Each structure stands twice: as C-alpha cells, then as structure tokens.
C-alpha positions in Angstrom: 25.7 124.1 126.0 29.4 123.3 126.5 32.2 125.6 125.7 35.9 125.4 126.0 37.4 128.4 127.9 41.0 129.8 128.1 41.0 130.6 131.8 44.4 132.2 131.8 47.7 131.7 130.1 48.3 127.9 129.5 45.0 126.8 131.2 41.9 125.5 129.4 38.6 124.2 130.8 35.3 123.0 129.4 32.2 124.6 131.1 28.4 124.5 130.9 27.0 127.9 129.7 23.5 129.2 128.7 22.8 129.1 124.9 23.3 132.5 123.3 20.2 134.8 123.4 19.4 136.0 119.9 18.7 139.5 118.7 16.3 140.1 115.9 18.7 140.0 113.1 20.8 137.2 114.4 21.0 133.4 113.8 22.1 130.5 116.1 24.7 128.3 114.6 25.3 124.7 115.8 29.1 124.6 115.3 30.5 121.8 113.1 34.1 122.7 112.7 36.5 125.3 114.0 40.0 125.8 112.7 42.8 126.6 115.1 44.5 129.8 114.2 47.9 131.0 115.3 46.2 133.7 117.2 44.4 131.1 119.4 47.7 129.4 120.1 49.4 132.8 121.0 46.5 133.7 123.4 46.9 130.2 124.9 50.7 130.4 125.2 51.0 134.2 126.2 47.5 135.2 127.4 47.7 138.3 125.1 48.3 139.7 121.7 49.5 143.3 121.6 46.9 145.5 123.4 44.4 142.5 123.7 44.7 140.8 127.0 42.8 137.8 128.4 41.6 139.3 131.6 38.7 136.9 132.2 37.8 133.4 130.9 37.6 133.5 127.0 36.3 131.1 124.4 38.8 131.0 121.6 38.3 130.0 117.9 37.1 132.3 115.0 37.4 130.0 111.9 34.0 128.2 111.8 31.2 126.6 110.1 28.0 124.9 111.1 24.2 124.6 110.7 21.7 127.3 111.5 19.6 125.9 114.4 17.4 129.0 115.2 16.7 132.4 113.9 15.9 135.9 115.4 12.6 137.4 114.8 13.6 139.5 111.8 15.3 136.6 109.9 13.5 134.3 107.4 12.8 131.0 109.4 13.5 129.2 106.1 17.2 129.6 107.0 17.0 127.0 109.8 18.9 123.9 108.6 21.2 125.8 106.3 24.8 124.7 106.2 26.8 128.0 106.6 30.3 129.5 106.8 30.5 132.2 109.4 32.4 135.5 109.0 33.4 136.0 112.6 32.9 139.7 113.2 30.3 142.4 114.0 31.1 145.9 112.6 29.0 148.9 113.9 28.0 149.7 110.3 27.7 153.4 111.2 31.3 154.7 111.4 33.4 156.4 108.8 35.4 153.2 108.0 32.2 151.1 107.7 30.5 153.7 105.5 33.6 153.7 103.2 33.3 149.9 102.8 36.3 149.2 105.1 34.3 147.5 107.9 37.4 145.5 108.8 38.9 148.7 110.1 35.7 149.7 112.2 37.1 150.9 115.4 34.1 149.4 117.3 34.2 145.9 115.7 33.5 142.9 117.7 35.6 140.0 116.5 35.4 136.5 117.7 38.0 135.3 120.2 39.5 138.8 120.6 39.1 139.8 124.2 36.4 140.4 125.6 34.4 138.7 122.7 33.9 135.0 122.9 34.8 132.7 120.0 33.6 129.4 118.6 35.2 126.6 120.7 31.6 125.8 121.7 28.5 123.8 120.6 26.6 126.9 119.5 27.3 130.6 118.5 25.4 133.5 117.4 26.1 135.9 114.5 24.2 138.4 112.5 22.3 136.6 109.7 24.1 138.3 106.7 27.5 137.1 108.1 26.3 133.5 108.0 26.9 132.4 104.4 25.1 129.4 102.9 27.5 126.8 101.5 26.8 124.4 98.8 26.8 120.6 99.5 30.1 120.0 97.8 31.9 122.1 100.4 32.8 120.3 103.6 32.2 121.8 107.0 36.1 121.7 107.4 36.7 123.6 104.3 33.9 126.0 105.2 35.6 126.8 108.4 38.8 127.6 106.5 37.1 130.1 104.4 38.3 132.5 107.2 42.0 132.2 106.6 41.2 131.9 102.8 39.5 135.4 103.2 42.7 136.8 104.5 44.5 135.6 101.4 41.8 136.9 99.1 42.1 140.3 100.6 45.8 140.2 100.3 45.6 139.3 96.6 43.2 142.0 95.9 45.3 144.6 97.7 48.4 143.3 95.9 46.7 143.6 92.5 47.4 140.0 91.7 46.1 139.3 88.2 46.6 137.5 84.9 50.3 137.1 84.2 51.5 138.3 87.8 54.7 137.0 89.2 54.2 136.4 92.9 56.7 135.6 95.8 55.3 134.3 99.1 57.4 133.7 102.3 56.3 130.9 104.4 54.7 127.5 103.3 52.4 127.1 106.3 48.7 127.1 106.0 48.4 130.8 105.0 51.3 130.5 102.6 49.8 127.5 100.8 46.3 129.0 100.8 47.9 132.2 99.4 49.6 130.2 96.6 46.4 128.7 95.6 44.6 132.1 95.5 47.5 133.7 93.5 47.1 130.9 91.0 43.3 131.3 90.9 43.6 135.0 90.3 45.8 134.3 87.2 49.3 134.5 88.4 51.7 132.9 85.9 54.5 132.2 88.4 54.0 131.6 92.2 57.4 131.2 94.2 57.3 130.2 97.7 60.0 130.1 100.2 60.3 127.8 103.3 63.2 126.3 105.3 61.2 123.0 105.7 61.5 120.6 102.7 58.2 118.7 103.4 56.3 122.0 103.3 58.0 123.2 100.1 56.9 119.8 98.4 53.5 120.3 99.8 53.2 123.8 98.4 54.4 122.7 95.0 51.3 120.4 94.9 48.9 123.2 95.7 49.5 126.4 93.9 53.2 127.1 93.9 55.2 126.7 90.6 58.7 127.0 92.4 59.8 126.4 96.0 63.0 127.8 97.4 64.9 127.2 100.6 66.0 130.7 101.5 69.1 129.3 103.3 70.6 128.2 100.1 69.0 130.2 97.3 68.8 134.0 96.8 65.4 135.6 96.2 66.5 139.3 96.1 66.4 140.5 92.5 63.6 138.3 91.2 61.7 141.4 90.2 58.3 139.9 91.0 55.1 142.0 90.9 54.0 141.1 94.4 55.5 139.8 97.5 53.3 138.4 100.3 54.8 137.7 103.7 53.2 134.8 105.5 56.2 134.1 107.8 56.6 137.1 110.2 60.3 136.5 109.9 62.3 139.8 109.7 64.9 138.6 107.2 62.3 137.1 105.0 60.4 140.4 104.8 63.7 142.2 104.0 64.6 139.9 101.2 61.1 139.7 99.9 60.9 143.5 99.5 64.2 143.4 97.6 62.7 140.9 95.3 60.0 143.2 94.1 60.3 145.1 91.0 59.3 148.6 90.1 55.7 149.6 91.1 55.2 146.3 92.8 53.3 145.5 96.0 54.3 144.1 99.4 51.7 142.6 101.7 52.6 141.9 105.2 50.3 139.1 106.5 52.5 137.2 109.0 52.7 138.2 112.6 56.2 139.0 113.5 57.9 141.7 115.6 56.4 145.2 116.1 59.4 146.8 114.4 61.6 145.7 111.5 64.4 147.1 109.3 63.2 147.7 105.7 65.2 148.5 102.5 63.8 152.1 102.4 66.0 153.1 99.4 64.7 150.2 97.2 61.2 150.9 98.2 61.6 154.7 97.4 63.6 154.2 94.1 61.1 151.6 92.8 57.9 153.1 94.1 56.9 149.9 95.8 53.7 149.9 97.8 54.1 148.4 101.2 51.0 147.7 103.3 49.6 145.3 106.0 46.5 143.1 105.9 44.0 143.4 108.8 41.4 140.7 108.3 39.1 141.2 105.3 35.9 142.7 104.0 33.2 141.2 101.6 35.4 138.1 100.8 33.1 135.2 101.8 31.2 134.9 98.4 34.5 134.8 96.6 35.8 132.3 99.1 32.9 130.0 98.6 33.1 130.1 95.0 36.9 129.3 94.9 36.3 126.2 97.1 33.1 125.0 95.4 34.7 125.3 91.9 37.8 123.4 93.0 40.2 126.3 92.3 41.2 126.2 96.0 41.4 123.0 98.0 41.2 123.6 101.7 40.4 119.9 102.8 43.8 118.8 102.0 45.3 121.2 104.7 43.5 119.4 107.5 46.0 117.0 109.3 44.4 116.8 112.9 40.9 116.7 114.3 39.9 116.9 117.9 36.8 117.2 120.1 35.6 120.0 122.3 37.1 118.2 125.3 40.6 118.2 123.6 41.0 121.8 122.8 44.1 122.0 124.7 45.6 119.1 122.7 44.4 120.9 119.6 46.3 124.1 120.6 49.5 122.1 121.0 49.1 119.9 117.9 50.9 122.4 115.7 54.2 121.2 117.3 53.8 117.7 115.8 55.8 117.0 112.6 53.7 117.3 109.5 51.0 119.3 111.1 49.3 121.9 108.9 45.8 122.8 109.8 44.1 121.7 113.0 40.3 121.4 113.4 38.1 121.2 116.4 34.7 119.6 116.1 32.4 120.4 119.1 30.1 117.4 118.2 32.9 114.9 118.1 32.5 112.4 120.8 35.4 109.9 120.0 38.9 110.4 121.0 41.2 112.5 118.7 40.9 111.5 115.1 44.4 112.5 113.8 44.4 112.3 110.1 47.5 113.1 108.0 46.6 114.1 104.4 49.8 115.5 103.3 
C-alpha cells in the first residue's frame, strides 16, 4: 500500500509499505477520509509537540473513516464491508486509569500519529474491532472522520456539565469552536456565545450553533456570568477573559493548544468556586457522536472546505493558510488533482 510519511520537519514523502498485519481482535480498514488536525500541522511545521518528537519517518493523520476490508481471527467476518468511523487509539485496558473508565489517560496508550505510532495518511490502517464503529448510510465518510474532533467537544461538554438551559461561552470560531457550539446547542444550552477576531468565522458560527458572536477586540466578555466557558483558541488573553466571564460554580474547559504557562485570575476562581480543567482526548464518545451526526443535530459536512489526495498531503498541511479554510480532508483513494470545495 501507499502511505504519506513526515520524514522530518517540513518534509513529506509518499512511500510503498507492506499492508498492516492483523492481530486476532483487529480489523483492516480501507481509509476513505482523514481530517487534518492542528497537531498534524504542528508536527509538520515543528517536528514535535511537547515531549513527542518525530525521530523517524511518521505517518500523520488521526481523524478517519473507511470500510472494513479484512478481519482478524477473533472478529466476526460479517464485519467485512462495513462503513466505519475509527477511534484512533489503543489503551492497555489493564492499568488503573483504564479500569476506572478513563482510558484516555492510560499511560501506555498508543494514539495514531503520535510518535512513534503511525497514523492514517495511508491506504489502509488497522485498529481493534471495538474501536471501529459502524456508521449509518446517511453519515458521509467526511463526517465520520470528523467524529474524532466532535468527540473532543462531546467530552468537553460532559465535563463542563452543559445541560438544558446552560449559558455557554466559547473562545475561537475555528473547526473545534464551531463543533463545540453545535454540541452545546444539542446538549440543551439556551445561549451559546462565541468569540473570534475574524468576521467570516463569526458569521459562520452563527449559522451553526452559536446564538451570539462577539469580536473580543471591541466587545467585553468579562462579567457575562455564563455557566461554562470552553477555550478553543489557545490564546492567553482569551482564556483569562473567559474565566472572568464564568459565574459562581461554573466550569472552565481548556481545549485549545496554547503556551505551557498562563496567568489566571486566581481570586475570581477561588471566590466563585469555579472548576478549571483541561481536556485530553475522550473516552466512550463515538456512539454519541454518530447519533448527533445521524440525527442532524450536528452538521460536520459543512465544515469541509478543501479535499486532497494522498499525493497532496503536504498541500493539505498548508491549506489552512488559505482564506476561508475550515476543515481539510485527505482522501487516500482520490486520484484527481485537488478538489477544493468551499462550503461556507
């Protein structure tokens, strides 16, 4: 099969490699669509993220969907041909965190496209059978791939205790921010406020989940007294102001990747008993994600603005710089030159 490798910082190459060999509990997935995540771009641009360093050629991509092409000896052969969304991780299932149901915090987890584990910019991948979730016919492969970032937002919404009548503030109207707005609305939030400095993104967010959009350069957010604040920007000032916008006993969820250290309004947090926590991936979210997309409560297809083939992964990694870009998709089976479609 063919796979696209990040050789080192800023250098990508397609290579021929053997098909994955299946263990008894695994399935072979013919990859249909892979979303480009900010982490993929970060590895491409910098060669590392925190302690994870690209020291040998690495296949990027962890937001994926496809069709089961083969199964291991312990898997029902009737699964061959199923359209699936893939949860791109393999926890050990034996440690303290796994046994507590927090397998996303498993210290031994293997996660796609996190060195040294290869990802999905390839024609085929393998995954344990129970992490390949069948999708209904009304869910596109593109949307199925984006159930991965949707899962981040579902996990954030659960941890923020967003429910019927909640007032929610989101910083950043990029893909995660817009998905988060839709999830908050689906969870019953009565007001979903989103901030972004880009007018087009604010307008887009108002079409998909947000009830109000604010330019933080011209309008104050502190003092809104929302029930939950979700940062999807990673911008230090947005985090500070967002926390100041949370009312008593509210929740703050840090999703965006920013600097390792930030100044926080500690007295506001203490005096109002605000819960401040991070989000590290997800656990047990794919069934909820599939239902939200299948029911139409969350629209992921509308986020897709550009599509590339496997030979164009480097173009895909740079496409986020283009005006109006939102979510970039790589289709390993695509033989034509880039199909760049703008839907927003």
